[in-house]
DRENDOBA-65616 format. One line per field, with one value per residue (C-alpha): residue number from 1; x, y, z. Coordinates in nm, 4 decimals, padded with zeros to 6 digits. Example, Ala and Ser with C-alpha at 12.3 -4.5 7.8 and 13.67 -1.06 7.14 Angstrom:
2
num (1, 2)
px (01.2300, 01.3670)
py (-00.4500, -00.1060)
pz (00.7800, 00.7140)
This chain:
551
num (1, 2, 3, 4, 5, 6, 7, 8, 9, 10, 11, 12, 13, 14, 15, 16, 17, 18, 19, 20, 21, 22, 23, 24, 25, 26, 27, 28, 29, 30, 31, 32, 33, 34, 35, 36, 37, 38, 39, 40, 41, 42, 43, 44, 45, 46, 47, 48, 49, 50, 51, 52, 53, 54, 55, 56, 57, 58, 59, 60, 61, 62, 63, 64, 65, 66, 67, 68, 69, 70, 71, 72, 73, 74, 75, 76, 77, 78, 79, 80, 81, 82, 83, 84, 85, 86, 87, 88, 89, 90, 91, 92, 93, 94, 95, 96, 97, 98, 99, 100, 101, 102, 103, 104, 105, 106, 107, 108, 109, 110, 111, 112, 113, 114, 115, 116, 117, 118, 119, 120, 121, 122, 123, 124, 125, 126, 127, 128, 129, 130, 131, 132, 133, 134, 135, 136, 137, 138, 139, 140, 141, 142, 143, 144, 145, 146, 147, 148, 149, 150, 151, 152, 153, 154, 155, 156, 157, 158, 159, 160, 161, 162, 163, 164, 165, 166, 167, 168, 169, 170, 171, 172, 173, 174, 175, 176, 177, 178, 179, 180, 181, 182, 183, 184, 185, 186, 187, 188, 189, 190, 191, 192, 193, 194, 195, 196, 197, 198, 199, 200, 201, 202, 203, 204, 205, 206, 207, 208, 209, 210, 211, 212, 213, 214, 215, 216, 217, 218, 219, 220, 221, 222, 223, 224, 225, 226, 227, 228, 229, 230, 231, 232, 233, 234, 235, 236, 237, 238, 239, 240, 241, 242, 243, 244, 245, 246, 247, 248, 249, 250, 251, 252, 253, 254, 255, 256, 257, 258, 259, 260, 261, 262, 263, 264, 265, 266, 267, 268, 269, 270, 271, 272, 273, 274, 275, 276, 277, 278, 279, 280, 281, 282, 283, 284, 285, 286, 287, 288, 289, 290, 291, 292, 293, 294, 295, 296, 297, 298, 299, 300, 301, 302, 303, 304, 305, 306, 307, 308, 309, 310, 311, 312, 313, 314, 315, 316, 317, 318, 319, 320, 321, 322, 323, 324, 325, 326, 327, 328, 329, 330, 331, 332, 333, 334, 335, 336, 337, 338, 339, 340, 341, 342, 343, 344, 345, 346, 347, 348, 349, 350, 351, 352, 353, 354, 355, 356, 357, 358, 359, 360, 361, 362, 363, 364, 365, 366, 367, 368, 369, 370, 371, 372, 373, 374, 375, 376, 377, 378, 379, 380, 381, 382, 383, 384, 385, 386, 387, 388, 389, 390, 391, 392, 393, 394, 395, 396, 397, 398, 399, 400, 401, 402, 403, 404, 405, 406, 407, 408, 409, 410, 411, 412, 413, 414, 415, 416, 417, 418, 419, 420, 421, 422, 423, 424, 425, 426, 427, 428, 429, 430, 431, 432, 433, 434, 435, 436, 437, 438, 439, 440, 441, 442, 443, 444, 445, 446, 447, 448, 449, 450, 451, 452, 453, 454, 455, 456, 457, 458, 459, 460, 461, 462, 463, 464, 465, 466, 467, 468, 469, 470, 471, 472, 473, 474, 475, 476, 477, 478, 479, 480, 481, 482, 483, 484, 485, 486, 487, 488, 489, 490, 491, 492, 493, 494, 495, 496, 497, 498, 499, 500, 501, 502, 503, 504, 505, 506, 507, 508, 509, 510, 511, 512, 513, 514, 515, 516, 517, 518, 519, 520, 521, 522, 523, 524, 525, 526, 527, 528, 529, 530, 531, 532, 533, 534, 535, 536, 537, 538, 539, 540, 541, 542, 543, 544, 545, 546, 547, 548, 549, 550, 551)
px (00.1859, 00.0091, -00.3132, -00.1599, -00.0234, -00.3167, -00.4307, -00.1595, -00.2080, -00.5538, -00.5820, -00.6565, -00.8957, -01.2595, -01.4022, -01.7484, -01.7752, -01.6288, -01.9824, -01.9308, -01.5432, -01.5115, -01.6983, -01.4972, -01.2880, -01.2406, -00.8731, -00.9207, -00.6978, -00.4053, -00.5902, -00.3659, -00.0249, 00.0656, -00.2375, -00.0063, 00.3265, 00.3676, 00.0453, 00.0888, -00.2757, -00.3069, -00.5827, -00.4152, -00.0756, -00.3341, -00.4851, -00.1481, 00.0107, -00.2979, -00.2637, 00.1055, 00.0759, -00.2384, 00.0143, 00.3076, 00.0662, -00.0841, 00.3306, 00.4287, 00.1310, 00.1857, 00.5450, 00.3668, 00.1692, 00.4865, 00.6101, 00.2956, 00.2999, 00.5943, 00.5180, 00.2140, 00.3537, 00.6944, 01.0224, 01.1151, 00.8093, 00.8693, 01.1761, 01.5405, 01.5974, 01.8182, 01.4805, 01.2905, 01.4982, 01.4458, 01.0854, 01.0778, 01.2915, 01.1407, 00.8190, 00.8732, 01.0513, 00.7738, 00.4913, 00.6280, 00.8185, 00.5878, 00.2347, 00.1779, 00.3637, 00.2875, -00.0939, -00.1127, 00.0864, -00.1939, -00.4689, -00.2946, -00.2449, -00.6010, -00.7574, -00.5690, -00.6630, -00.9767, -01.0434, -00.8150, -00.9627, -00.6527, -00.6257, -00.3525, -00.0482, 00.2016, 00.4936, 00.2731, 00.6383, 00.7824, 00.4584, 00.5136, 00.8801, 00.8269, 00.5840, 00.7784, 01.0346, 00.8629, 00.8275, 01.2095, 01.2856, 01.0301, 01.1501, 01.4751, 01.3593, 01.1873, 01.5229, 01.7042, 01.5475, 01.7103, 02.0471, 02.3545, 02.3419, 01.9533, 01.8273, 01.8880, 01.7935, 01.8666, 01.5210, 01.4087, 01.6351, 01.8867, 02.1096, 02.5061, 02.6880, 02.4765, 02.4098, 02.7752, 02.8051, 02.5124, 02.5684, 02.4756, 02.1093, 02.1997, 02.3103, 01.9827, 01.8008, 02.0097, 01.9587, 01.5852, 01.5796, 01.7362, 01.5074, 01.2335, 01.3397, 01.4030, 01.0404, 00.9144, 01.1299, 00.9378, 00.6511, 00.6203, 00.7856, 00.5122, 00.2228, 00.3972, 00.4008, 00.0253, -00.1014, 00.0942, 00.0391, -00.2330, -00.5341, -00.8605, -00.9650, -01.0912, -00.8945, -00.6831, -00.4679, -00.6310, -00.9666, -00.7868, -00.9731, -00.7578, -00.6185, -00.4696, -00.3149, -00.1665, -00.0490, 00.1575, 00.3169, 00.3795, 00.5652, 00.7882, 00.8588, 00.9781, 01.1779, 01.3564, 01.4021, 01.4677, 01.7957, 01.8986, 01.8317, 01.9765, 02.2879, 02.2929, 02.2088, 02.5124, 02.7292, 02.6490, 02.7062, 03.0686, 03.1349, 03.0552, 03.2796, 03.4644, 03.6969, 03.5496, 03.4781, 03.1621, 02.9771, 03.2525, 03.3983, 03.7140, 03.8242, 03.7332, 03.3628, 03.0872, 02.7284, 02.5150, 02.6010, 02.3898, 02.1180, 02.0979, 02.0951, 01.8224, 01.6157, 01.6480, 01.4853, 01.2841, 01.0507, 00.9572, 00.8750, 00.6014, 00.4377, 00.4596, 00.2500, 00.0190, -00.0278, -00.1794, -00.4720, -00.5814, -00.6734, -00.8497, -01.0346, -01.0914, -01.2611, -01.4854, -01.6082, -01.7555, -01.9293, -02.0903, -02.1362, -02.3391, -02.1211, -01.8557, -01.5172, -01.4465, -01.1678, -01.0242, -00.7434, -00.6502, -00.6080, -00.3661, -00.1801, -00.1718, -00.0576, 00.2380, 00.3071, 00.3203, 00.5392, 00.7901, 00.8176, 00.8885, 01.2410, 01.2907, 01.2186, 01.4389, 01.6247, 01.3430, 01.3970, 01.6949, 01.6720, 01.8440, 02.1782, 02.3037, 02.2663, 02.3462, 02.0136, 01.9354, 01.9213, 01.6752, 01.4629, 01.4811, 01.3786, 01.1326, 00.9674, 00.9519, 00.7832, 00.4951, 00.4581, 00.3926, 00.0117, -00.0757, -00.1446, -00.2495, -00.4686, -00.6033, -00.6657, -00.9190, -01.0881, -01.1684, -01.2692, -01.5304, -01.6319, -01.7478, -01.9275, -02.0952, -02.4550, -02.3799, -02.6360, -02.4563, -02.4606, -02.2248, -02.1791, -01.8457, -01.6034, -01.7365, -01.6956, -01.3041, -01.3171, -01.4470, -01.2355, -00.8901, -01.0131, -01.0452, -00.7573, -00.5102, -00.5999, -00.4913, -00.1563, -00.1014, -00.1275, 00.1100, 00.3319, 00.3028, 00.3748, 00.6848, 00.8073, 00.9153, 01.2473, 01.2848, 00.9952, 01.0974, 01.3947, 01.2474, 01.0360, 01.2353, 01.2385, 00.9789, 00.6321, 00.5168, 00.6634, 00.5452, 00.2071, 00.2309, 00.3315, 00.0886, -00.2155, -00.0390, 00.0235, -00.2242, -00.5006, -00.3960, -00.2835, -00.4287, -00.7729, -00.7941, -00.6741, -00.9508, -01.1972, -01.0384, -01.1007, -01.4675, -01.5295, -01.4071, -01.4560, -01.7789, -01.5624, -01.3525, -01.5321, -01.8949, -02.0486, -02.1494, -01.9618, -02.1422, -02.2331, -02.3237, -01.9895, -01.7720, -01.9352, -01.8224, -01.4964, -01.5088, -01.6096, -01.4429, -01.0454, -01.1949, -01.2383, -00.9434, -00.6813, -00.7562, -00.7392, -00.3890, -00.2203, -00.3819, -00.2448, 00.1034, 00.1109, 00.1266, 00.3813, 00.6011, 00.5052, 00.5666, 00.9060, 00.9198, 01.1393, 01.0492, 01.2407, 01.3110, 01.1801, 01.1388, 01.0316, 00.9789, 00.6655, 00.5004, 00.4056, 00.2920, -00.1131, -00.1236, 00.1046, -00.1217, -00.4123, -00.2173, -00.1227, -00.4893, -00.5924, -00.3188, -00.4847, -00.8216, -00.7311, -00.5633, -00.8646, -01.0787, -00.8520, -00.9758, -01.3397, -01.2226, -01.0274, -01.3876, -01.5934, -01.3532, -01.3608, -01.7100, -01.7417, -01.5655, -01.7728, -02.0749, -02.0986, -02.4546, -02.5381, -02.4805, -02.2936, -02.4388, -02.1969, -02.2335, -02.3309, -02.2939, -02.5729, -02.2815, -02.0060, -01.8925, -01.5665, -01.4847, -01.3939, -01.7901, -01.8679, -01.7307, -01.9455, -01.8851, -01.7098, -01.4414, -01.3534, -01.0230, -00.9908, -01.1150, -01.1254, -00.9701, -01.1220, -01.0946, -01.4068, -01.5561, -01.5215, -01.9019, -01.8726, -01.5876, -01.6924, -02.0795, -01.8675, -01.6551, -01.9581, -02.0702, -01.7796, -01.8178, -01.4744)
py (01.5244, 01.3334, 01.3407, 01.4404, 01.7060, 01.8478, 01.8568, 02.0508, 02.3181, 02.4459, 02.6585, 02.3448, 02.1951, 02.2383, 02.3203, 02.3506, 01.9674, 01.8577, 01.7168, 01.4339, 01.4664, 01.1367, 00.9598, 01.0823, 00.7969, 00.7481, 00.6040, 00.2890, 00.0401, -00.2076, -00.5400, -00.8474, -00.8894, -00.5404, -00.3611, -00.5133, -00.5106, -00.1660, -00.0140, 00.3500, 00.4193, 00.4072, 00.1529, -00.1219, -00.0313, -00.0205, -00.3826, -00.5319, -00.4260, -00.5611, -00.8605, -00.8890, -00.7944, -01.1024, -01.3483, -01.2666, -01.2656, -01.6317, -01.7329, -01.5682, -01.7279, -02.0404, -02.0310, -01.9208, -02.2225, -02.4448, -02.2757, -02.3464, -02.7050, -02.7503, -02.6131, -02.8340, -03.0559, -03.0839, -03.2342, -03.2300, -03.2762, -03.1689, -02.9385, -02.9242, -02.6002, -02.4610, -02.4487, -02.3415, -02.0116, -01.9954, -02.0003, -01.7770, -01.5170, -01.5261, -01.5454, -01.2073, -01.0167, -01.1314, -00.9897, -00.7039, -00.5767, -00.8104, -00.8013, -00.5189, -00.1997, -00.3001, -00.3420, -00.0187, 00.1659, -00.0663, 00.1427, 00.4678, 00.4267, 00.3016, 00.5524, 00.9098, 01.0343, 00.9307, 01.0992, 01.4384, 01.4238, 01.4124, 01.2280, 00.9756, 00.9833, 01.2044, 00.9780, 00.7527, 00.5407, 00.5292, 00.4119, 00.1316, 00.0485, 00.0806, -00.2048, -00.4079, -00.4185, -00.6201, -00.9347, -01.0108, -00.9155, -01.1698, -01.4019, -01.3644, -01.4273, -01.7711, -01.8584, -01.8267, -02.1472, -02.3473, -02.2189, -02.4230, -02.3285, -02.2345, -01.8809, -01.6447, -01.7301, -01.5054, -01.3537, -01.0167, -00.8050, -01.0006, -00.9381, -00.9922, -01.1787, -01.4519, -01.2839, -01.2340, -01.6273, -01.7542, -01.8814, -01.6962, -01.6745, -01.3942, -01.2059, -01.2764, -01.1376, -00.8349, -00.7552, -00.8234, -00.6015, -00.3244, -00.3731, -00.3669, -00.0559, 00.1210, 00.0179, 00.1517, 00.4970, 00.5217, 00.4871, 00.7260, 00.9813, 00.9380, 00.9849, 01.2662, 01.4958, 01.3798, 01.4709, 01.7990, 01.9095, 01.7341, 01.7940, 01.9414, 02.3191, 02.3489, 02.0837, 02.2660, 02.0290, 02.0429, 01.8819, 01.6350, 01.2887, 01.1187, 00.8486, 01.1034, 01.2468, 00.9170, 00.8051, 01.1572, 01.1014, 00.7968, 00.8302, 01.0867, 00.8500, 00.5784, 00.8459, 00.9088, 00.5524, 00.3083, 00.4239, 00.3935, 00.0046, 00.0485, 00.1404, -00.0928, -00.4333, -00.2470, -00.2189, -00.5840, -00.7064, -00.4900, -00.6928, -00.9920, -00.9822, -00.6795, -00.6753, -00.4579, -00.4395, -00.2060, -00.5319, -00.7871, -00.7778, -00.9568, -00.6667, -00.3867, -00.3587, -00.3694, -00.5954, -00.3579, -00.0882, -00.2653, -00.2965, 00.0864, 00.1630, -00.1413, -00.0002, 00.3581, 00.2199, -00.0293, 00.1768, 00.3908, 00.1361, -00.0298, 00.3225, 00.2990, 00.0071, 00.1414, 00.5316, 00.3913, 00.1715, 00.4565, 00.6821, 00.3835, 00.3157, 00.7184, 00.6787, 00.3681, 00.4778, 00.8272, 00.6569, 00.3637, 00.5951, 00.8482, 01.1192, 01.3191, 01.2331, 01.3262, 01.5500, 01.5573, 01.8458, 01.6410, 01.3353, 01.5205, 01.6566, 01.3212, 01.0873, 01.4014, 01.3844, 00.9864, 00.9784, 01.2516, 01.0346, 00.7364, 00.8566, 00.8725, 00.5460, 00.2801, 00.1613, 00.0722, -00.2582, -00.2464, -00.2368, -00.5788, -00.4954, -00.2696, 00.1098, 00.3447, 00.3927, 00.8030, 00.6572, 00.3570, 00.6584, 00.8642, 00.5469, 00.4484, 00.8022, 00.8721, 00.5239, 00.6021, 00.9365, 00.8056, 00.6761, 01.0354, 01.0953, 00.6729, 00.7382, 01.0844, 00.8750, 00.5873, 00.8290, 01.0170, 00.6866, 00.6523, 00.9863, 00.9337, 00.6307, 00.7726, 00.8175, 00.7583, 00.6175, 00.2891, 00.0388, -00.2992, -00.3913, -00.5918, -00.3043, -00.1308, -00.4843, -00.4722, -00.1074, -00.1632, -00.4877, -00.3515, -00.0178, -00.3491, -00.5377, -00.2580, -00.1309, -00.4788, -00.4872, -00.0683, -00.1863, -00.4742, -00.2569, -00.0144, -00.2973, -00.3703, -00.0045, -00.0400, -00.1107, -00.3372, -00.5350, -00.5653, -00.6970, -00.9867, -01.0075, -01.0081, -01.1871, -01.4217, -01.4493, -01.2224, -00.9924, -01.2239, -01.1640, -00.8162, -00.7103, -00.9568, -00.7750, -00.4455, -00.6071, -00.8536, -00.7500, -00.3495, -00.3662, -00.6851, -00.5769, -00.2166, -00.3818, -00.6159, -00.3647, -00.1398, -00.4135, -00.4154, -00.0939, 00.0124, -00.3389, -00.1875, 00.0860, -00.1189, -00.3986, -00.2413, -00.5247, -00.5796, -00.8529, -01.0794, -00.9435, -01.2653, -01.4024, -01.0693, -01.1285, -01.4388, -01.3990, -01.1016, -01.3143, -01.6437, -01.4374, -01.2025, -01.5622, -01.7781, -01.4711, -01.4074, -01.8315, -01.8436, -01.4961, -01.4380, -01.7554, -01.6445, -01.3709, -01.6683, -01.8233, -01.5572, -01.4564, -01.8403, -01.7314, -01.9383, -01.7891, -01.7049, -01.8672, -02.2000, -02.5700, -02.6989, -02.6162, -02.8261, -03.0165, -02.6937, -02.4861, -02.7686, -02.6661, -02.2914, -02.4067, -02.6347, -02.4227, -02.1674, -02.3871, -02.4736, -02.1211, -02.0833, -02.3020, -02.1858, -01.8505, -01.9348, -02.1146, -01.7952, -01.6202, -01.8579, -01.7439, -01.3912, -01.4419, -01.6613, -01.3795, -01.1540, -01.3846, -01.4260, -01.0228, -00.9954, -01.2184, -01.0040, -01.0574, -01.0358, -00.7372, -00.4340, -00.1448, 00.1888, 00.4933, 00.5246, 00.1737, 00.3867, 00.6027, 00.7843, 00.8207, 01.1679, 01.1674, 01.2187, 00.8470, 00.7999, 01.0857, 00.8538, 00.5452, 00.2204, 00.0284, 00.3378, 00.4529, 00.3724, 00.7277, 00.9251, 01.3568, 01.4317, 01.7517, 01.8171, 01.8173, 02.1548, 02.3658, 02.3192, 01.9502, 01.9254, 02.2087, 01.9933, 01.6796, 01.8773, 02.0464, 01.7029, 01.5835, 01.8978, 02.0280)
pz (-03.4770, -03.1889, -03.0308, -02.7214, -02.8613, -03.0810, -02.7031, -02.5774, -02.8694, -02.7740, -03.0856, -03.2657, -03.0581, -03.1157, -02.7935, -02.9525, -03.0159, -02.6743, -02.6177, -02.8407, -02.9120, -02.6818, -02.9842, -03.2756, -03.3299, -03.6312, -03.6056, -03.5259, -03.3489, -03.5354, -03.5408, -03.4347, -03.2479, -03.3611, -03.2056, -02.8633, -02.9983, -03.1231, -02.8928, -02.7871, -02.6931, -02.3228, -02.2732, -02.4600, -02.2874, -01.9797, -02.0537, -02.1275, -01.7591, -01.6034, -01.7926, -01.7107, -01.3703, -01.2943, -01.4939, -01.2436, -00.9404, -01.0528, -01.0993, -00.7819, -00.5819, -00.7383, -00.5682, -00.2385, -00.2468, -00.3007, 00.0419, 00.1971, 00.1153, 00.2092, 00.5563, 00.5691, 00.8161, 00.9474, 00.8199, 00.4133, 00.2439, -00.0909, -00.1275, -00.0609, 00.1474, -00.1449, -00.3738, -00.0616, -00.0624, -00.3785, -00.4112, -00.1271, -00.2981, -00.6179, -00.4543, -00.3251, -00.6314, -00.8416, -00.6285, -00.5776, -00.8949, -01.1318, -01.0027, -00.7693, -00.9097, -01.2762, -01.1933, -01.0455, -01.3539, -01.5883, -01.3617, -01.4035, -01.7703, -01.8440, -01.6066, -01.5579, -01.9421, -01.9010, -01.5142, -01.6039, -01.9717, -02.1672, -02.4966, -02.3732, -02.1846, -02.2302, -02.3793, -02.5816, -02.7454, -02.3980, -02.2918, -02.4943, -02.4105, -02.0280, -02.0523, -02.2866, -02.0695, -01.8107, -02.0015, -02.0550, -01.6716, -01.5407, -01.8237, -01.6592, -01.3256, -01.4713, -01.6458, -01.3204, -01.1897, -01.4304, -01.4188, -01.2493, -00.9251, -00.9352, -00.8689, -00.6132, -00.2858, 00.0000, 00.0193, -00.1873, 00.0058, -00.1967, 00.1674, 00.1086, 00.2387, 00.0680, -00.2766, -00.2748, -00.3046, -00.5327, -00.9346, -01.2152, -01.0743, -00.8633, -01.1528, -01.3859, -01.0905, -01.0771, -01.4550, -01.3977, -01.1492, -01.3645, -01.5958, -01.3535, -01.2192, -01.5676, -01.6725, -01.3346, -01.3610, -01.7701, -01.6179, -01.3555, -01.5516, -01.7886, -01.5176, -01.3772, -01.7124, -01.7989, -01.4664, -01.4612, -01.8529, -01.9848, -01.6691, -01.8468, -01.8210, -01.4912, -01.2812, -01.1008, -00.9092, -00.5711, -00.7675, -00.9349, -00.8207, -00.5216, -00.7718, -00.9787, -00.6761, -00.5027, -00.8350, -00.8847, -00.5522, -00.6126, -00.9308, -00.7199, -00.5041, -00.7383, -00.9257, -00.5973, -00.4650, -00.7748, -00.8720, -00.5200, -00.5759, -00.9064, -00.7345, -00.4711, -00.6837, -00.9641, -00.6267, -00.5682, -00.9363, -00.8909, -00.5986, -00.6887, -01.0689, -01.0673, -00.7874, -00.5840, -00.1755, -00.1103, 00.0581, 00.1787, 00.4652, 00.3881, 00.1683, 00.4277, 00.3223, 00.4959, 00.4224, 00.6607, 00.4109, 00.1585, 00.3963, 00.4594, 00.0715, 00.0003, 00.2915, 00.1639, -00.1839, 00.0472, 00.2885, 00.0473, -00.1575, 00.1009, 00.0120, -00.3753, -00.2889, -00.0754, -00.1724, -00.5303, -00.3016, -00.1221, -00.4445, -00.5569, -00.2036, -00.1658, -00.5562, -00.4509, -00.1214, -00.1832, -00.5167, -00.3062, 00.0312, -00.2537, -00.0165, -00.1216, -00.0204, 00.3452, 00.4552, 00.0331, 00.1280, 00.4316, 00.2552, -00.0369, 00.2333, 00.4333, 00.1042, 00.0372, 00.4746, 00.3984, 00.0830, 00.2800, 00.6170, 00.4400, 00.3555, 00.6965, 00.8658, 00.7112, 00.9609, 01.1102, 00.9258, 01.0720, 01.4713, 01.5246, 01.3077, 01.5811, 01.6285, 01.8931, 02.1153, 01.9889, 01.5915, 01.7149, 01.8936, 01.6173, 01.3388, 01.6358, 01.6931, 01.2886, 01.2074, 01.4795, 01.3425, 00.9977, 01.1672, 01.2216, 00.8548, 00.7932, 01.0924, 00.8680, 00.5961, 00.7641, 01.0037, 00.6279, 00.4707, 00.8070, 00.8379, 00.4598, 00.5069, 00.7941, 00.7554, 00.3929, 00.1653, 00.1154, -00.1024, -00.0819, -00.4344, -00.4909, -00.5157, -00.2072, -00.0047, -00.1242, -00.0510, 00.3074, 00.3281, 00.2673, 00.5157, 00.7958, 00.7013, 00.6262, 00.9593, 01.1272, 00.9472, 01.0504, 01.4248, 01.3808, 01.1990, 01.4950, 01.7177, 01.5002, 01.5037, 01.8974, 01.8758, 02.2029, 02.0427, 01.6890, 01.8324, 01.9991, 01.6359, 01.3578, 01.1256, 01.2895, 01.1097, 01.2959, 01.0181, 00.7419, 00.8978, 00.9229, 00.5548, 00.3855, 00.5950, 00.4328, 00.0607, 00.0060, 00.1824, 00.1134, -00.2510, -00.3729, -00.2297, -00.3637, -00.6931, -00.6731, -00.6193, -00.8707, -01.1404, -01.0366, -01.0202, -01.3406, -01.5813, -01.6937, -01.8268, -01.9874, -02.1046, -02.1884, -01.9930, -01.6083, -01.4379, -01.1852, -00.8729, -00.7158, -00.8503, -00.7618, -00.4042, -00.3373, -00.4487, -00.1795, 00.1242, -00.0092, -00.0415, 00.2798, 00.5147, 00.3665, 00.3452, 00.7353, 00.7569, 00.6220, 00.7729, 01.1276, 01.2653, 01.1510, 01.3930, 01.6608, 01.5047, 01.5376, 01.9253, 01.9523, 01.8033, 01.4479, 01.2055, 00.8320, 00.5617, 00.6850, 00.5242, 00.8899, 01.1851, 01.5800, 01.5831, 01.8331, 01.5011, 01.3438, 01.3904, 01.2937, 00.9493, 00.8587, 00.9467, 00.7255, 00.4317, 00.4266, 00.3937, 00.1495, -00.0804, -00.0617, -00.0871, -00.4121, -00.5571, -00.5226, -00.7404, -01.0214, -00.9239, -01.0095, -01.3228, -01.4441, -01.3322, -01.6042, -01.8888, -01.8285, -01.8200, -02.1189, -02.3400, -02.2245, -01.8782, -01.7182, -01.9867, -02.1415, -01.9012, -01.9406, -01.9246, -01.5661, -01.3968, -01.0517, -00.9260, -00.6872, -00.9333, -01.0499, -01.2318, -01.5929, -01.6831, -01.6295, -01.9139, -02.1944, -02.3144, -02.1698, -02.3719, -02.3448, -02.7420, -02.8458, -02.8481, -02.5843, -02.5136, -02.8327, -02.7540, -02.3856, -02.1708, -02.1378, -01.8631, -01.7736, -01.7490, -01.5432, -01.2945, -01.3014, -01.1774, -00.9188, -00.7822, -00.7135, -00.5296, -00.3484, -00.4943)
């Protein structure tokens, strides 16, 4: 019987010893490679996820630097156009599926059981599988660069008819997407079952930490839309090799059908990458404002509203392909409607900070940076939601600027904030605040130098996914390329700070290094023992934390 099932049988639990239950870790981790290959402990698997996603971030980031190096000046400098397109395609796929999504799954693995008072994730062995599907899928993408014809080169959206014409690199990308989707679905099932069945006594759904809420909604979203993407790429595969004509115009198929299916997956996917970020920021801001989260219930309803609305806006990505005016109006207004629950969240974060006793440690800096930059990305998204404007801006650098403000400043800044926030709990040591703040300000400045000029490039009409451009775009492109290389350099400071912390940092971390943190993970020692909450926390302990959070 696993520790998880022990907890689900309360008669076997010794509630009297809960105060020290988290210290009862006689069953130590396996050592060497077996610890990681056969890992079933949620903390080990969370660590694997986080290191994998950081590796993919470096790989995808290196490809981005390859793109920016080519675009530094007009004319072809380093790459042929075919390889440039492969770089843009793999950069997108790797960052979305290999870096951001696994990072949030890693955080959910590490933190949810600790925050909910559960001993582990519900399905420990499936958890192992869901991680170990990721390295082969990443390998397939890397190998595809070296096969005849090179990697997929039609953009991360894999649109036909281009995707019907590529060589075997496209097939490898399809298999990779299948594996990544399978991994995501298994991870999501685990998150849902853990949250619904393994919360500690007294922690009802409406009293969970916001990170648990956003992880739960994200998991449902993933289970709903990942099979849609799998279906789309499978249809693509059968068109390529088995004589079907779903998307082949020559056989009576319709390439636009793929776009509908893809974006029915693709737009909720945006929120799959944004909602966990909202949850992280909702943990960090109350801690450093030393105030309970303003409007907890409205935050929960806003999260659910965003998820539901995300299924009704997919065609705003397709205004330029042509559709009836009524359909354009419907998708335009539904897209604008998403700004309402998103605005509720931004208002609540600001209201939480209002008159709070704020301090600006590194996690708070990244959280505030997230709120500012994500709001800029949200506003540029509102501009694109207007159908006639989108028709002009479609496939320009304005769109590139918009989604990088949402995903880099949104997802990535929240992830940096999360790492600094929970690093003391993971390692048992405090990170260097000086280096952390330097990392934030360096990233903040160079992120804006990289991506803000892209708004102007897009407004001036520069198309995306081109390796060469007219002379009038030179200055802003040069500026963006310098910014990109400096931003990339800044992430090495982050890596150094994390490794420095693992090796001892600036000193030992107490169980709760943050004065204003009141969730359950701060009740266990730092570093968190290999096994925690083998006996659930008492209702009194749970209610004490909930009271501090005004829940």
